[in-house]
C-alpha positions as CSV (number, residue, x, y, z in Angstrom):
1,M,0.0,0.0,0.0
2,K,1.4,3.4,-1.0
3,P,1.8,6.0,1.8
4,T,-0.5,8.9,1.1
5,L,1.0,12.2,0.0
6,N,-0.6,14.1,2.8
7,L,1.3,11.9,5.4
8,L,4.5,12.6,3.5
9,L,3.8,16.4,3.7
10,I,3.1,16.1,7.4
11,C,6.4,14.3,7.8
12,C,8.2,17.1,5.9
13,L,6.4,19.8,7.9
14,F,7.4,18.1,11.2
15,C,11.1,17.9,10.0
16,L,11.0,21.6,9.0
17,C,9.6,22.7,12.4
18,S,12.0,20.6,14.4
19,S,15.2,21.0,12.4
20,A,16.7,23.8,14.5
21,G,19.2,22.3,17.0
22,R,18.3,18.7,16.0
23,A,20.9,16.0,16.4
24,Q,21.1,13.2,13.8
25,S,19.4,10.0,15.0
26,P,22.1,7.7,16.2
27,I,22.7,4.4,14.5
28,P,23.8,1.9,17.1
29,A,27.2,0.3,16.3
30,T,26.4,-2.8,18.2
31,P,22.9,-4.1,17.6
32,P,21.0,-5.2,20.6
33,A,19.2,-8.6,20.9
34,P,16.9,-9.4,18.0
35,V,13.4,-7.9,18.2
36,T,10.6,-9.7,16.4
37,A,7.5,-7.6,17.3
38,L,8.0,-5.4,14.2
39,Q,4.4,-4.1,14.1
40,S,4.5,-2.8,17.7
41,V,7.8,-1.0,17.0
42,F,6.6,0.8,13.9
43,E,3.1,1.5,15.2
44,T,4.2,2.9,18.6
45,D,7.2,5.0,17.4
46,S,6.5,8.6,18.2
47,R,8.5,10.0,15.3
48,T,6.3,11.4,12.5
49,S,8.6,10.0,9.8
50,V,8.2,6.4,11.0
51,R,4.5,6.7,11.5
52,A,3.9,8.2,8.1
53,F,5.8,5.3,6.4
54,K,4.7,2.6,8.9
55,E,3.3,0.2,6.2
56,P,6.3,0.2,3.8
57,L,8.7,-0.1,6.7
58,E,6.8,-3.2,7.9
59,A,6.8,-4.6,4.4
60,F,10.6,-4.0,3.9
61,Y,11.5,-5.5,7.3
62,A,9.3,-8.5,6.8
63,D,10.5,-9.2,3.3
64,S,14.1,-8.8,4.5
65,Q,13.6,-11.6,7.0
66,N,12.1,-14.0,4.4
67,P,14.5,-15.3,1.8
68,A,11.6,-16.3,-0.4
69,A,10.6,-12.6,-0.6
70,A,14.0,-11.2,-1.6
71,S,12.6,-10.2,-5.0
72,S,10.2,-7.7,-3.3
73,I,12.9,-5.8,-1.4
74,P,13.8,-3.4,-4.3
75,S,10.1,-2.5,-4.6
76,D,9.9,-2.0,-0.8
77,L,13.0,0.3,-0.8
78,G,11.5,2.3,-3.7
79,Q,8.5,3.2,-1.6
80,L,10.8,4.4,1.2
81,R,12.6,6.8,-1.1
82,L,11.1,10.3,-0.6
83,A,11.6,11.5,-4.1
84,A,10.3,8.4,-5.8
85,N,7.4,8.2,-3.4
86,A,6.5,11.9,-4.0
87,R,6.7,11.5,-7.7
88,T,4.6,8.3,-7.7
89,A,2.0,9.8,-5.4
90,T,1.8,13.0,-7.5
91,S,1.6,11.3,-10.9
92,M,-0.4,8.2,-10.1
93,W,-1.5,7.3,-6.6
94,N,-2.2,10.5,-4.7
95,I,-5.7,11.5,-3.8
96,G,-5.7,14.5,-6.1
97,M,-4.9,12.5,-9.3
98,Q,-7.3,9.8,-8.4
99,V,-10.2,12.3,-8.1
100,L,-9.7,13.6,-11.6
101,D,-11.8,10.7,-12.9
102,L,-14.1,11.0,-9.8
103,K,-14.2,7.2,-9.2
104,A,-11.7,7.2,-6.3
105,A,-13.4,10.2,-4.7
106,F,-16.8,8.5,-4.8
107,R,-15.2,5.3,-3.4
108,Q,-13.6,7.4,-0.7
109,I,-16.9,9.1,0.3
110,V,-18.9,5.8,0.2
111,S,-16.2,4.0,2.3
112,G,-16.2,6.9,4.7
113,L,-20.0,6.9,5.1
114,S,-19.8,3.1,5.6
115,Q,-17.5,3.7,8.6
116,V,-19.5,6.5,10.2
117,R,-23.2,6.0,9.3
118,P,-25.0,5.9,12.6
119,E,-28.5,4.9,11.2
120,K,-27.7,1.3,10.1
121,Q,-30.1,-1.4,11.5
122,L,-28.1,-4.6,11.6
123,S,-29.4,-6.6,14.6
124,A,-32.7,-8.3,15.1
125,Q,-36.0,-6.6,16.0
126,A,-36.8,-5.7,19.6
127,T,-39.3,-8.6,20.0
128,S,-36.6,-11.2,19.1
129,S,-35.3,-13.6,21.8
130,G,-31.8,-12.4,20.9
131,T,-31.3,-8.7,20.1
132,T,-29.4,-5.6,21.1
133,S,-31.7,-3.1,19.4
134,L,-34.7,-1.7,21.2
135,V,-35.5,0.8,18.5
136,S,-35.3,0.3,14.7
137,K,-33.1,2.7,12.8
138,A,-33.9,4.2,9.4
139,G,-31.1,2.6,7.3
140,G,-29.3,-0.6,6.6
141,S,-26.2,-2.0,5.0
142,S,-25.3,-0.7,1.6
143,I,-24.4,-4.3,0.5
144,L,-24.6,-7.1,3.1
145,A,-24.3,-7.4,6.9
146,L,-24.3,-10.2,9.5
147,A,-25.1,-9.8,13.2
148,V,-25.2,-12.3,16.1
149,D,-27.0,-11.1,19.3
150,A,-27.7,-12.7,22.6
151,G,-30.2,-11.5,25.3
152,A,-33.8,-10.5,25.1
153,L,-35.4,-7.1,25.5
154,T,-39.2,-7.6,25.3
155,S,-39.3,-11.4,25.0
156,T,-39.6,-13.7,28.0
157,T,-37.4,-16.2,26.2
158,S,-33.8,-15.2,26.0
159,G,-31.7,-16.7,23.3
160,T,-29.2,-16.1,20.5
161,S,-30.2,-14.8,17.1
162,T,-28.3,-14.5,13.8
163,T,-29.5,-11.7,11.5
164,V,-28.5,-11.4,7.8
165,S,-29.4,-8.2,6.0
166,G,-28.7,-6.5,2.7
167,N,-29.7,-4.0,0.2
168,L,-31.5,-5.3,-2.9
169,E,-29.5,-3.2,-5.4
170,G,-26.2,-4.0,-3.7
171,I,-26.8,-7.8,-3.6
172,G,-28.4,-8.0,-7.0
173,S,-25.6,-6.0,-8.7
174,L,-23.0,-8.2,-7.1
175,L,-24.7,-11.3,-8.4
176,M,-24.8,-9.8,-11.9
177,G,-21.1,-8.8,-11.8
178,Q,-21.8,-5.1,-11.6
179,S,-20.8,-2.4,-9.1
180,P,-23.0,-2.7,-5.9
181,I,-23.0,1.1,-5.5
182,S,-23.1,3.2,-8.7
183,I,-23.6,6.8,-9.7
184,D,-23.1,6.2,-13.4
185,P,-26.4,7.6,-15.0
186,T,-26.0,5.1,-17.9
187,K,-26.2,2.2,-15.5
188,Q,-29.2,3.6,-13.5
189,N,-32.7,2.4,-14.4
190,G,-36.0,2.4,-12.7
191,L,-35.7,-1.1,-11.4
192,R,-32.3,-0.5,-9.9
193,A,-33.4,2.8,-8.4
194,I,-36.4,1.0,-6.7
195,A,-34.2,-1.9,-5.6
196,G,-31.8,0.5,-3.9
197,S,-34.6,1.7,-1.7
198,F,-35.3,-1.8,-0.2
199,T,-33.3,-3.5,2.6
200,L,-34.2,-7.0,3.6
201,Q,-33.4,-8.8,6.9
202,A,-33.8,-12.4,8.0
203,T,-33.4,-13.5,11.6
204,F,-32.7,-17.1,12.8
205,N,-33.0,-18.3,16.4
206,L,-30.0,-20.5,17.1
207,N,-31.4,-21.8,20.3
208,Q,-34.7,-23.1,18.9
209,P,-34.3,-26.7,17.7
210,S,-36.9,-28.0,15.2
211,T,-38.4,-31.5,15.1
212,K,-40.4,-33.6,12.7
213,T,-42.7,-36.5,13.5
214,T,-42.6,-39.9,11.8
215,T,-44.4,-43.2,12.1
216,A,-41.8,-45.2,10.2
217,T,-40.7,-47.0,13.4
218,Q,-40.1,-50.5,14.5
219,P,-39.5,-51.9,18.0
220,G,-35.8,-51.9,18.9
221,A,-36.2,-54.8,21.3
222,G,-39.1,-57.2,21.8
223,T,-42.4,-56.0,20.6
224,S,-42.8,-52.7,22.4
225,P,-43.4,-50.1,21.3
226,P,-45.4,-51.5,18.4
227,A,-44.3,-50.7,14.8
228,G,-45.7,-47.4,13.5
229,T,-45.4,-45.6,16.8
230,Q,-45.2,-41.8,16.2
231,V,-42.0,-40.2,17.4
232,S,-40.4,-36.8,17.1
233,I,-36.9,-36.5,15.7
234,P,-34.7,-33.4,15.5
235,S,-34.5,-31.8,12.0
236,S,-32.4,-28.6,12.5
237,V,-30.7,-26.5,15.1
238,G,-31.8,-23.1,14.0
239,K,-35.2,-21.7,12.8
240,L,-36.4,-18.7,11.0
241,T,-38.1,-16.4,13.5
242,G,-38.5,-13.1,11.6
243,L,-38.3,-11.3,8.2
244,T,-38.1,-7.5,7.8
245,A,-38.4,-5.3,4.7
246,Q,-37.5,-1.6,4.9
247,F,-38.4,0.9,2.2
248,L,-36.3,4.0,2.2
249,I,-38.3,7.3,1.8
250,H,-35.6,9.8,2.6
251,N,-32.0,8.9,3.7
252,P,-29.1,11.1,2.6
253,F,-26.7,8.7,4.3
254,D,-27.5,5.9,2.0
255,P,-25.4,5.8,-1.2
256,H,-28.3,4.1,-3.0
257,S,-30.6,7.0,-2.4
258,Q,-31.4,9.8,-4.9
259,T,-30.6,12.4,-2.2
260,F,-27.1,11.1,-1.9
261,R,-26.6,11.0,-5.7
262,T,-27.9,14.6,-6.0
263,N,-25.4,15.8,-3.4
264,W,-22.6,13.9,-5.1
265,N,-23.3,15.5,-8.5
266,A,-23.4,18.9,-7.0
267,T,-19.9,18.3,-5.5
268,K,-18.1,17.0,-8.6
269,A,-17.0,20.3,-9.9
270,D,-15.6,21.4,-6.5
271,L,-13.7,18.1,-6.2
272,Q,-12.1,18.5,-9.6
273,T,-11.0,22.1,-8.9
274,A,-9.5,21.0,-5.5
275,A,-7.8,18.0,-7.0
276,K,-6.1,20.1,-9.7
277,A,-4.9,22.5,-6.9
278,V,-3.3,19.5,-5.1
279,L,-1.4,18.5,-8.3
280,D,-0.2,22.0,-9.0
281,A,1.0,22.4,-5.4
282,T,2.8,19.0,-5.0
283,D,4.5,18.8,-8.4
284,P,7.3,21.2,-7.5
285,L,8.3,19.1,-4.5
286,V,9.4,16.2,-6.6
287,G,12.5,17.9,-8.0
288,D,13.5,19.3,-4.6
289,L,13.4,15.9,-3.0
290,D,15.6,14.5,-5.8
291,C,18.4,17.0,-5.6
292,P,22.0,15.7,-6.1
293,A,22.6,15.6,-2.4
294,C,19.3,13.9,-1.8
295,Q,20.3,11.2,-4.3
296,A,23.5,10.6,-2.4
297,D,21.5,10.4,0.8
298,W,19.4,7.6,-0.7
299,V,22.4,5.6,-1.8
300,K,23.7,5.7,1.8
301,A,20.3,5.0,3.2
302,K,19.8,1.8,1.1
303,S,23.1,0.5,2.5
304,D,22.2,1.5,6.1
305,L,18.7,0.0,5.8
306,A,20.1,-3.3,4.5
307,A,22.5,-3.5,7.4
308,A,19.7,-2.6,9.9
309,A,17.4,-5.3,8.5
310,A,20.3,-7.8,8.8
311,S,20.5,-7.0,12.5
312,R,17.0,-8.4,12.8
313,N,16.0,-5.4,14.9
314,P,13.1,-3.3,13.6
315,Q,14.0,-0.5,16.0
316,I,17.3,0.0,14.2
317,V,15.4,0.1,10.8
318,A,13.2,2.8,12.2
319,D,16.2,4.8,13.4
320,V,18.0,4.6,10.1
321,F,14.9,5.7,8.2
322,D,14.2,8.7,10.4
323,N,17.9,9.7,10.0
324,Y,17.5,9.5,6.2
325,V,14.3,11.6,6.2
326,N,15.8,14.3,8.3
327,T,18.9,14.5,6.1
328,V,16.9,14.6,2.9
329,V,14.7,17.4,4.1
330,D,17.8,19.4,5.2
331,H,19.4,19.0,1.8
332,A,16.1,19.9,0.0
333,K,15.9,23.1,2.0
334,A,19.5,23.9,1.2
335,A,18.9,23.3,-2.5
336,D,15.8,25.3,-2.7
337,P,15.2,28.2,-0.2
338,D,11.5,28.1,-1.1
339,F,11.1,24.4,-0.2
340,S,9.5,25.1,3.2
341,T,7.0,27.4,1.5
342,K,6.2,24.8,-1.1
343,V,5.5,22.1,1.6
344,V,3.1,24.5,3.4
345,S,1.3,25.3,0.1
346,A,0.9,21.6,-0.7
347,A,-0.4,20.9,2.7
348,K,-2.9,23.7,2.4
349,A,-4.1,22.4,-1.0
350,I,-4.6,18.9,0.4
351,A,-6.5,20.3,3.4
352,A,-8.7,22.3,1.0
353,Y,-9.4,19.1,-0.9
354,Q,-10.3,17.2,2.2
355,Q,-12.7,20.0,3.3
356,V,-14.6,19.6,0.0
357,V,-15.0,15.9,0.9
358,H,-16.0,16.8,4.4
359,T,-18.6,19.2,3.0
360,A,-20.0,16.5,0.7
361,I,-20.4,14.0,3.6
362,D,-21.9,16.7,5.9
363,K,-24.8,17.1,3.5
364,T,-26.1,13.8,4.9
365,L,-27.3,15.7,8.0
366,G,-31.0,16.1,8.6
367,N,-34.2,14.0,8.6
368,L,-34.5,10.3,7.7
369,F,-37.8,8.4,7.0
370,T,-38.3,4.7,6.4
371,L,-41.3,2.4,6.2
372,E,-40.8,-1.0,7.7
373,Y,-42.7,-4.3,7.7
374,D,-41.9,-7.1,10.1
375,F,-43.1,-10.7,9.9
376,G,-42.6,-12.6,13.2
377,K,-42.7,-16.3,14.0
378,P,-42.1,-16.4,17.8
379,L,-41.8,-19.7,19.5
380,N,-45.2,-21.3,20.3
381,Q,-47.0,-18.1,19.5
382,P,-49.1,-17.0,16.5
383,E,-47.4,-15.3,13.6
384,T,-47.4,-11.5,13.6
385,H,-47.4,-8.7,11.1
386,D,-45.9,-5.4,12.2
387,F,-46.2,-2.1,10.3
388,K,-43.7,0.5,11.4
389,L,-42.8,4.1,10.7
390,V,-39.1,4.9,11.4
391,Y,-37.9,8.4,11.8
392,G,-34.3,9.6,12.3
393,Y,-32.5,12.9,12.7
394,A,-28.8,13.2,12.3
395,M,-27.6,16.2,14.3
396,N,-25.2,18.9,13.0
397,S,-24.0,20.3,16.2
398,T,-22.4,17.1,17.4
399,S,-20.9,16.1,14.1
400,A,-17.3,14.9,14.3
401,I,-17.0,14.5,10.5
402,N,-13.8,16.6,10.2
403,S,-11.8,13.6,11.6
404,L,-13.2,11.2,9.1
405,L,-10.3,11.0,6.6
406,T,-7.6,10.8,9.2
407,S,-9.1,8.8,12.1
408,A,-12.3,7.2,10.7
409,S,-14.2,8.5,13.7
410,G,-16.6,10.9,12.2
411,A,-19.7,9.5,13.8
412,K,-22.8,11.7,14.2
413,S,-25.3,11.8,17.0
414,L,-28.6,10.4,15.9
415,F,-32.2,10.6,17.3
416,S,-34.5,7.7,16.2
417,A,-38.2,7.1,16.9
418,N,-40.6,4.3,16.0
419,A,-44.4,4.1,15.8
420,N,-45.7,0.6,15.2
421,I,-48.9,-1.4,14.9
422,S,-48.7,-5.2,15.3
423,I,-51.5,-7.6,14.3
424,Y,-51.9,-11.4,14.6
425,G,-51.7,-13.4,11.4
426,G,-53.6,-16.5,10.4
427,T,-57.2,-17.4,11.4
428,I,-58.6,-16.0,14.6
429,P,-60.8,-18.7,16.3
430,V,-64.5,-17.7,16.4
431,S,-64.6,-18.1,20.2
432,A,-61.2,-16.3,20.7
433,K,-61.0,-13.9,23.7
434,Y,-58.5,-11.7,21.8
435,G,-58.8,-9.7,18.6
436,R,-56.7,-9.2,15.5
437,L,-54.8,-6.3,17.1
438,H,-51.7,-7.6,18.9
439,Y,-50.3,-4.3,20.2
440,G,-49.4,-0.7,19.5
441,Q,-45.9,0.6,20.3
442,V,-43.8,3.8,20.3
443,S,-40.1,4.0,21.1
444,A,-37.2,6.4,20.9
445,E,-33.4,6.3,21.1
446,F,-30.5,8.7,21.2
447,D,-27.0,7.7,20.0
448,T,-23.9,9.8,20.5
449,P,-20.2,9.2,20.1
450,V,-18.4,9.3,23.4
451,F,-14.9,8.4,22.4
452,G,-12.9,7.7,19.3
453,G,-9.4,7.1,18.1
454,S,-7.5,6.2,14.9
455,V,-9.3,2.9,14.7
456,K,-12.1,2.4,17.2
457,Q,-15.0,4.6,18.4
458,G,-17.5,4.2,21.1
459,V,-21.2,5.2,20.8
460,F,-23.4,5.5,23.8
461,T,-27.1,4.8,23.5
462,L,-30.2,5.5,25.7
463,A,-33.5,4.1,24.5
464,G,-37.0,3.9,25.8
465,Y,-39.9,1.6,24.7
466,W,-43.7,1.7,25.4
467,Q,-46.0,-1.0,24.2
468,Y,-49.8,-1.3,24.9
469,Q,-51.4,-4.6,24.5
470,P,-55.2,-4.9,24.7
471,S,-55.2,-8.6,25.6
472,P,-52.8,-11.0,27.3
473,S,-50.4,-12.8,25.0
474,V,-51.4,-15.8,23.1
475,L,-49.5,-19.1,23.6
476,N,-50.0,-22.1,21.3
477,I,-50.3,-25.5,23.0
478,T,-49.3,-28.4,20.8
479,Q,-49.6,-32.2,21.4
480,G,-45.9,-32.2,22.3
481,D,-46.5,-29.6,25.0
482,V,-49.1,-31.7,26.8
483,A,-47.8,-34.0,29.6
484,P,-48.9,-37.7,29.4
485,G,-52.2,-38.4,31.1
486,T,-53.3,-34.7,30.8
487,S,-56.8,-34.2,29.5
488,I,-56.0,-30.9,27.8
489,P,-57.1,-31.0,24.1
490,A,-54.3,-30.1,21.7
491,P,-53.7,-28.1,19.7
492,T,-55.2,-25.2,21.5
493,Q,-54.4,-21.7,22.8
494,V,-54.1,-20.1,26.2
495,L,-53.7,-16.5,27.2
496,V,-50.7,-15.7,29.5
497,G,-49.3,-12.6,31.0
498,T,-51.2,-9.4,31.4
499,A,-52.8,-6.9,29.1
500,G,-51.7,-3.2,29.3
501,S,-48.4,-1.4,29.1
502,L,-45.0,-2.8,28.7
503,F,-42.1,-0.4,29.5
504,V,-38.5,-1.1,28.6
505,A,-35.4,1.1,29.2
506,Q,-32.0,0.3,27.8
507,A,-28.5,1.8,28.1
508,K,-25.9,0.5,25.6
509,I,-22.3,1.1,24.5
510,T,-21.2,0.1,21.1
511,I,-17.5,-0.4,20.2
512,K,-17.0,0.2,16.5
513,D,-14.0,-0.5,14.3
514,G,-14.8,1.9,11.5
515,K,-12.2,0.6,9.1
516,S,-13.2,-3.1,9.3
517,G,-17.0,-2.7,9.7
518,I,-17.1,-4.6,13.0
519,A,-19.3,-3.4,15.8
520,V,-19.8,-4.9,19.3
521,P,-22.8,-3.6,21.2
522,I,-23.1,-4.3,25.0
523,G,-26.3,-3.3,26.7
524,I,-28.4,-3.6,29.9
525,K,-32.2,-3.2,30.1
526,W,-35.0,-2.9,32.7
527,S,-38.6,-3.8,31.9
528,N,-41.7,-3.8,34.1
529,K,-42.7,-7.2,32.5
530,S,-42.1,-9.3,29.4
531,D,-44.4,-10.5,26.7
532,L,-45.5,-13.6,28.5
533,L,-44.8,-13.0,32.2
534,S,-45.5,-10.2,34.7
535,G,-42.9,-8.8,37.0
536,S,-40.0,-6.5,36.4
537,K,-36.8,-7.9,34.8
538,V,-33.2,-6.7,34.4
539,G,-31.1,-8.3,31.8
540,G,-28.0,-7.9,29.6
541,Q,-27.5,-8.0,25.8
542,I,-24.3,-8.5,23.8
543,G,-23.7,-8.9,20.1
544,I,-21.3,-8.6,17.2
545,S,-22.0,-7.4,13.6
546,Y,-20.0,-7.1,10.4
547,D,-20.9,-4.7,7.6
548,F,-19.5,-5.8,4.2
549,S,-20.1,-2.2,2.9
550,T,-16.6,-1.4,4.0
551,L,-15.4,-3.7,1.2
552,S,-17.3,-1.9,-1.5
553,G,-14.0,-0.9,-3.2
554,L,-13.2,-4.6,-3.8
555,F,-16.5,-4.9,-5.8
556,G,-16.0,-1.8,-7.9
557,G,-17.8,0.5,-5.5
558,G,-16.4,3.6,-7.3
559,N,-17.8,2.8,-10.7
């Protein structure tokens, strides 16, 4: 992976600011004992030069220790040479050049939103026996997501659920070999636009074994039980317990939405202008970093780096490289009195480009609306159909989007609210003491980032839920539920629990790895009762989810 030009400029700026009175980094004459934890050395080194070139330094050191990778060392060294790196970044790999065709910029913004979107609903619904979400959010994964949750919120039965969700356009485009997220007008049609507005979700209960009955039996010993005795045998370990379909009405976060595409098209001209400014500002640095003295510095550095790698100590490699960077910057300054000014100008140009990207992403602020349908198959209860309106509001005042490109921690605070009507499916018995209406429900949630770093971020959640049920819950009684010798006719139904209000409060912290798409929610809840039993209850929830949208670039997400 090529180091980005803005990190190179930061490195140069640091050297310019600290050059006065600086001693050259010493190169130990006698290497200490071998050090093998190379990643910890390069990652924790406080020097800007080492941090900026962490990945190529790791690659060089690892290849130097592996005889089979000897052919890769010249390429590794090439990426450590400041002049070659600056020229390569300016002419081919830097952000500015990539954005001239707009594909890389689109991929960058989509990837950034995948990291920071706060409105993605990835876990099971609140009524599931395993879930960490008390309130549904207004969005979903741009491509595909997988979540595993344990612990109940409204359900009496606490279990473990696996939820698979995805966007119809994203999944369908992948299956057809096309870009899952596209802004190309020639590839947009009515069907794809509609598909992009739908997110589907399926939830499976991993703690709910299924059984089948059979009469194909024979006695195993003697004549008892007689042939043809009906028995139950296990058929599967998990069972489908819910299906959800979301239709996006307005969601500027979602790259599939027309609002997002409109904002993107309005930003293209500004991105092109800012990209050209980056190229114009960085081009003059190439010659300065390749002055005659700088070339001699590189010849010496290659020899020193090879010796440092032979010592099998990554700390010495880091010292040698930092010494090389400081020396080259000094010589570039001596060769061109305007070098410092050029570095500052290039840094400003890149900052201006990044601000254009920040502005584009910040247009995702505001209201979000989604219609949702949920089909539920709870254990030993009638099927249910839920119709829900989901509202969200992304807040501007608490946006941390300016840290997105450098730290992937640009999460926004989000307010979400649900209004839901649930009805029973199937046939209602004529003599039933309950009606078609299952319950009505309203709920609300507030999510806000409370800490963040270069990789992880934490989001704190407070949520409240109120459900009113006109009749006690319905429980199905099957023949397998009746004890031998009991005169209860089966199948039948009984009413359990109490009618009236169900209140639930939840506090949750979610640890997110924005770069990988992994999130780990941990919550605790209190409720005045559950769906089947009266009496207050306190319980915990934990889960893990993975959003494949962060891999959109692998599937041509910038097309």
